N, CA, C and O atoms as a GROMACS GRO file, in nm:
protein
  292
    1UNK      N    1   4.776   1.631   0.890
    1UNK     CA    2   4.784   1.537   0.999
    1UNK      C    3   4.744   1.608   1.129
    1UNK      O    4   4.794   1.716   1.160
    2UNK      N    5   4.654   1.544   1.202
    2UNK     CA    6   4.608   1.598   1.328
    2UNK      C    7   4.702   1.551   1.439
    2UNK      O    8   4.692   1.438   1.485
    3UNK      N    9   4.792   1.638   1.481
    3UNK     CA   10   4.894   1.600   1.579
    3UNK      C   11   4.834   1.572   1.717
    3UNK      O   12   4.887   1.490   1.792
    4UNK      N   13   4.726   1.640   1.750
    4UNK     CA   14   4.661   1.615   1.880
    4UNK      C   15   4.606   1.472   1.884
    4UNK      O   16   4.626   1.401   1.983
    5UNK      N   17   4.538   1.429   1.779
    5UNK     CA   18   4.485   1.292   1.773
    5UNK      C   19   4.599   1.191   1.771
    5UNK      O   20   4.591   1.088   1.838
    6UNK      N   21   4.704   1.219   1.696
    6UNK     CA   22   4.818   1.129   1.690
    6UNK      C   23   4.879   1.113   1.830
    6UNK      O   24   4.914   1.001   1.870
    7UNK      N   25   4.893   1.221   1.902
    7UNK     CA   26   4.948   1.216   2.037
    7UNK      C   27   4.862   1.131   2.129
    7UNK      O   28   4.914   1.049   2.205
    8UNK      N   29   4.732   1.148   2.121
    8UNK     CA   30   4.640   1.068   2.203
    8UNK      C   31   4.650   0.921   2.166
    8UNK      O   32   4.654   0.835   2.253
    9UNK      N   33   4.654   0.891   2.036
    9UNK     CA   34   4.664   0.753   1.990
    9UNK      C   35   4.794   0.686   2.035
    9UNK      O   36   4.794   0.570   2.075
   10UNK      N   37   4.904   0.761   2.030
   10UNK     CA   38   5.033   0.706   2.074
   10UNK      C   39   5.032   0.685   2.226
   10UNK      O   40   5.086   0.585   2.274
   11UNK      N   41   4.973   0.776   2.301
   11UNK     CA   42   4.962   0.758   2.446
   11UNK      C   43   4.876   0.636   2.479
   11UNK      O   44   4.909   0.559   2.569
   12UNK      N   45   4.766   0.618   2.406
   12UNK     CA   46   4.680   0.500   2.425
   12UNK      C   47   4.758   0.372   2.395
   12UNK      O   48   4.746   0.273   2.468
   13UNK      N   49   4.836   0.374   2.290
   13UNK     CA   50   4.919   0.258   2.255
   13UNK      C   51   5.017   0.227   2.368
   13UNK      O   52   5.034   0.111   2.405
   14UNK      N   53   5.082   0.329   2.420
   14UNK     CA   54   5.178   0.309   2.530
   14UNK      C   55   5.109   0.247   2.652
   14UNK      O   56   5.165   0.158   2.715
   15UNK      N   57   4.991   0.293   2.684
   15UNK     CA   58   4.916   0.236   2.798
   15UNK      C   59   4.876   0.092   2.771
   15UNK      O   60   4.885   0.006   2.859
   16UNK      N   61   4.831   0.065   2.649
   16UNK     CA   62   4.790  -0.070   2.610
   16UNK      C   63   4.906  -0.169   2.620
   16UNK      O   64   4.892  -0.277   2.676
   17UNK      N   65   5.020  -0.132   2.564
   17UNK     CA   66   5.136  -0.220   2.568
   17UNK      C   67   5.190  -0.230   2.711
   17UNK      O   68   5.238  -0.336   2.752
   18UNK      N   69   5.183  -0.123   2.787
   18UNK     CA   70   5.225  -0.126   2.927
   18UNK      C   71   5.142  -0.225   3.008
   18UNK      O   72   5.196  -0.297   3.092
   19UNK      N   73   5.011  -0.229   2.983
   19UNK     CA   74   4.923  -0.325   3.051
   19UNK      C   75   4.961  -0.468   3.012
   19UNK      O   76   4.965  -0.557   3.097
   20UNK      N   77   4.988  -0.489   2.884
   20UNK     CA   78   5.031  -0.621   2.838
   20UNK      C   79   5.158  -0.663   2.911
   20UNK      O   80   5.168  -0.775   2.960
   21UNK      N   81   5.254  -0.572   2.919
   21UNK     CA   82   5.380  -0.602   2.988
   21UNK      C   83   5.358  -0.637   3.135
   21UNK      O   84   5.415  -0.734   3.186
   22UNK      N   85   5.275  -0.559   3.202
   22UNK     CA   86   5.249  -0.585   3.344
   22UNK      C   87   5.186  -0.722   3.365
   22UNK      O   88   5.220  -0.792   3.460
   23UNK      N   89   5.094  -0.760   3.277
   23UNK     CA   90   5.027  -0.889   3.290
   23UNK      C   91   5.121  -1.006   3.259
   23UNK      O   92   5.118  -1.108   3.329
   24UNK      N   93   5.201  -0.993   3.158
   24UNK     CA   94   5.280  -1.106   3.110
   24UNK      C   95   5.414  -1.124   3.180
   24UNK      O   96   5.463  -1.236   3.189
   25UNK      N   97   5.474  -1.017   3.229
   25UNK     CA   98   5.607  -1.029   3.289
   25UNK      C   99   5.606  -1.121   3.411
   25UNK      O  100   5.705  -1.188   3.439
   26UNK      N  101   5.497  -1.123   3.483
   26UNK     CA  102   5.490  -1.209   3.603
   26UNK      C  103   5.483  -1.357   3.567
   26UNK      O  104   5.505  -1.443   3.652
   27UNK      N  105   5.452  -1.387   3.442
   27UNK     CA  106   5.441  -1.526   3.396
   27UNK      C  107   5.573  -1.581   3.342
   27UNK      O  108   5.583  -1.700   3.314
   28UNK      N  109   5.672  -1.496   3.328
   28UNK     CA  110   5.799  -1.539   3.270
   28UNK      C  111   5.874  -1.634   3.362
   28UNK      O  112   5.870  -1.624   3.484
   29UNK      N  113   5.944  -1.729   3.298
   29UNK     CA  114   6.030  -1.822   3.370
   29UNK      C  115   6.172  -1.804   3.316
   29UNK      O  116   6.192  -1.743   3.211
   30UNK      N  117   6.268  -1.855   3.387
   30UNK     CA  118   6.407  -1.845   3.343
   30UNK      C  119   6.426  -1.903   3.203
   30UNK      O  120   6.508  -1.854   3.126
   31UNK      N  121   6.351  -2.006   3.170
   31UNK     CA  122   6.365  -2.070   3.039
   31UNK      C  123   6.311  -1.983   2.926
   31UNK      O  124   6.336  -2.013   2.809
   32UNK      N  125   6.238  -1.877   2.957
   32UNK     CA  126   6.185  -1.786   2.855
   32UNK      C  127   6.287  -1.681   2.813
   32UNK      O  128   6.263  -1.607   2.717
   33UNK      N  129   6.397  -1.673   2.881
   33UNK     CA  130   6.496  -1.569   2.855
   33UNK      C  131   6.597  -1.617   2.750
   33UNK      O  132   6.656  -1.724   2.764
   34UNK      N  133   6.614  -1.536   2.646
   34UNK     CA  134   6.713  -1.565   2.542
   34UNK      C  135   6.833  -1.473   2.562
   34UNK      O  136   6.818  -1.355   2.595
   35UNK      N  137   6.949  -1.527   2.541
   35UNK     CA  138   7.073  -1.453   2.555
   35UNK      C  139   7.110  -1.394   2.419
   35UNK      O  140   7.126  -1.468   2.322
   36UNK      N  141   7.125  -1.262   2.411
   36UNK     CA  142   7.163  -1.196   2.286
   36UNK      C  143   7.308  -1.151   2.286
   36UNK      O  144   7.370  -1.137   2.180
   37UNK      N  145   7.362  -1.129   2.402
   37UNK     CA  146   7.499  -1.080   2.413
   37UNK      C  147   7.528  -1.046   2.558
   37UNK      O  148   7.442  -1.066   2.644
   38UNK      N  149   7.646  -0.995   2.584
   38UNK     CA  150   7.685  -0.960   2.719
   38UNK      C  151   7.584  -0.864   2.781
   38UNK      O  152   7.564  -0.754   2.731
   39UNK      N  153   7.521  -0.906   2.888
   39UNK     CA  154   7.420  -0.826   2.959
   39UNK      C  155   7.305  -0.785   2.867
   39UNK      O  156   7.248  -0.677   2.884
   40UNK      N  157   7.272  -0.868   2.771
   40UNK     CA  158   7.169  -0.836   2.673
   40UNK      C  159   7.079  -0.958   2.656
   40UNK      O  160   7.117  -1.058   2.596
   41UNK      N  161   6.958  -0.947   2.712
   41UNK     CA  162   6.863  -1.057   2.714
   41UNK      C  163   6.731  -1.014   2.651
   41UNK      O  164   6.701  -0.894   2.645
   42UNK      N  165   6.653  -1.111   2.604
   42UNK     CA  166   6.523  -1.081   2.545
   42UNK      C  167   6.428  -1.196   2.576
   42UNK      O  168   6.471  -1.311   2.591
   43UNK      N  169   6.300  -1.164   2.584
   43UNK     CA  170   6.196  -1.266   2.605
   43UNK      C  171   6.089  -1.250   2.499
   43UNK      O  172   6.088  -1.151   2.425
   44UNK      N  173   5.999  -1.347   2.493
   44UNK     CA  174   5.888  -1.337   2.398
   44UNK      C  175   5.801  -1.216   2.432
   44UNK      O  176   5.736  -1.160   2.344
   45UNK      N  177   5.798  -1.176   2.558
   45UNK     CA  178   5.719  -1.059   2.599
   45UNK      C  179   5.779  -0.932   2.536
   45UNK      O  180   5.705  -0.845   2.490
   46UNK      N  181   5.911  -0.922   2.535
   46UNK     CA  182   5.978  -0.809   2.470
   46UNK      C  183   5.944  -0.805   2.322
   46UNK      O  184   5.906  -0.701   2.267
   47UNK      N  185   5.957  -0.921   2.258
   47UNK     CA  186   5.932  -0.928   2.113
   47UNK      C  187   5.787  -0.897   2.078
   47UNK      O  188   5.760  -0.827   1.981
   48UNK      N  189   5.694  -0.949   2.157
   48UNK     CA  190   5.552  -0.925   2.129
   48UNK      C  191   5.516  -0.778   2.155
   48UNK      O  192   5.438  -0.720   2.080
   49UNK      N  193   5.571  -0.719   2.258
   49UNK     CA  194   5.546  -0.577   2.286
   49UNK      C  195   5.594  -0.492   2.169
   49UNK      O  196   5.524  -0.403   2.122
   50UNK      N  197   5.714  -0.522   2.124
   50UNK     CA  198   5.770  -0.448   2.011
   50UNK      C  199   5.686  -0.466   1.884
   50UNK      O  200   5.662  -0.371   1.811
   51UNK      N  201   5.640  -0.590   1.860
   51UNK     CA  202   5.558  -0.618   1.743
   51UNK      C  203   5.430  -0.534   1.746
   51UNK      O  204   5.390  -0.476   1.646
   52UNK      N  205   5.366  -0.529   1.862
   52UNK     CA  206   5.242  -0.452   1.878
   52UNK      C  207   5.266  -0.303   1.855
   52UNK      O  208   5.187  -0.236   1.788
   53UNK      N  209   5.375  -0.252   1.909
   53UNK     CA  210   5.406  -0.110   1.892
   53UNK      C  211   5.429  -0.076   1.745
   53UNK      O  212   5.372   0.019   1.693
   54UNK      N  213   5.512  -0.156   1.678
   54UNK     CA  214   5.544  -0.129   1.537
   54UNK      C  215   5.419  -0.144   1.450
   54UNK      O  216   5.396  -0.063   1.360
   55UNK      N  217   5.339  -0.246   1.478
   55UNK     CA  218   5.216  -0.266   1.399
   55UNK      C  219   5.123  -0.146   1.409
   55UNK      O  220   5.072  -0.097   1.308
   56UNK      N  221   5.100  -0.099   1.531
   56UNK     CA  222   5.008   0.013   1.552
   56UNK      C  223   5.067   0.144   1.498
   56UNK      O  224   4.996   0.222   1.434
   57UNK      N  225   5.195   0.169   1.523
   57UNK     CA  226   5.257   0.290   1.471
   57UNK      C  227   5.257   0.292   1.318
   57UNK      O  228   5.243   0.398   1.258
   58UNK      N  229   5.272   0.176   1.257
   58UNK     CA  230   5.268   0.167   1.110
   58UNK      C  231   5.132   0.208   1.056
   58UNK      O  232   5.122   0.265   0.948
   59UNK      N  233   5.027   0.177   1.132
   59UNK     CA  234   4.892   0.217   1.092
   59UNK      C  235   4.870   0.367   1.116
   59UNK      O  236   4.805   0.435   1.036
   60UNK      N  237   4.925   0.416   1.226
   60UNK     CA  238   4.909   0.558   1.258
   60UNK      C  239   4.993   0.648   1.167
   60UNK      O  240   4.954   0.760   1.137
   61UNK      N  241   5.107   0.597   1.124
   61UNK     CA  242   5.200   0.675   1.042
   61UNK      C  243   5.238   0.594   0.917
   61UNK      O  244   5.352   0.549   0.903
   62UNK      N  245   5.142   0.576   0.826
   62UNK     CA  246   5.170   0.495   0.706
   62UNK      C  247   5.289   0.552   0.628
   62UNK      O  248   5.306   0.673   0.615
   63UNK      N  249   5.369   0.459   0.577
   63UNK     CA  250   5.485   0.500   0.500
   63UNK      C  251   5.609   0.526   0.584
   63UNK      O  252   5.717   0.548   0.530
   64UNK      N  253   5.593   0.523   0.716
   64UNK     CA  254   5.707   0.545   0.805
   64UNK      C  255   5.784   0.415   0.823
   64UNK      O  256   5.727   0.306   0.812
   65UNK      N  257   5.911   0.427   0.852
   65UNK     CA  258   5.993   0.310   0.882
   65UNK      C  259   6.032   0.309   1.028
   65UNK      O  260   6.037   0.414   1.093
   66UNK      N  261   6.060   0.191   1.078
   66UNK     CA  262   6.096   0.178   1.219
   66UNK      C  263   6.216   0.084   1.230
   66UNK      O  264   6.228  -0.012   1.155
   67UNK      N  265   6.303   0.112   1.325
   67UNK     CA  266   6.416   0.025   1.353
   67UNK      C  267   6.399  -0.023   1.497
   67UNK      O  268   6.447   0.040   1.591
   68UNK      N  269   6.330  -0.135   1.514
   68UNK     CA  270   6.304  -0.184   1.650
   68UNK      C  271   6.427  -0.248   1.712
   68UNK      O  272   6.514  -0.300   1.642
   69UNK      N  273   6.434  -0.245   1.843
   69UNK     CA  274   6.550  -0.299   1.915
   69UNK      C  275   6.568  -0.448   1.892
   69UNK      O  276   6.680  -0.495   1.871
   70UNK      N  277   6.459  -0.522   1.895
   70UNK     CA  278   6.469  -0.668   1.882
   70UNK      C  279   6.466  -0.713   1.737
   70UNK      O  280   6.479  -0.832   1.710
   71UNK      N  281   6.450  -0.622   1.644
   71UNK     CA  282   6.450  -0.646   1.500
   71UNK      C  283   6.351  -0.754   1.458
   71UNK      O  284   6.385  -0.871   1.443
   72UNK      N  285   6.227  -0.711   1.440
   72UNK     CA  286   6.120  -0.799   1.396
   72UNK      C  287   6.147  -0.838   1.251
   72UNK      O  288   6.178  -0.752   1.168
   73UNK      N  289   6.135  -0.964   1.221
   73UNK     CA  290   6.154  -1.013   1.083
   73UNK      C  291   6.023  -1.049   1.021
   73UNK      O  292   6.019  -1.092   0.906
   0.00000   0.00000   0.00000
């Protein structure tokens, strides 16, 4: 495994998802917020960001498992 390439790919992924977050967070409305628990909220932007990260990391690190915060089903 080429760790230098993996590092670059993970950094690129972080930048890509960060751009998505910056673009989409300004579009959120109060009705987009889901209540998960005391002081614990989630939006479709959170879920989609997590989905993108897990999808890409799964390709970069085949056979690896992930425990995402929002628990993608």
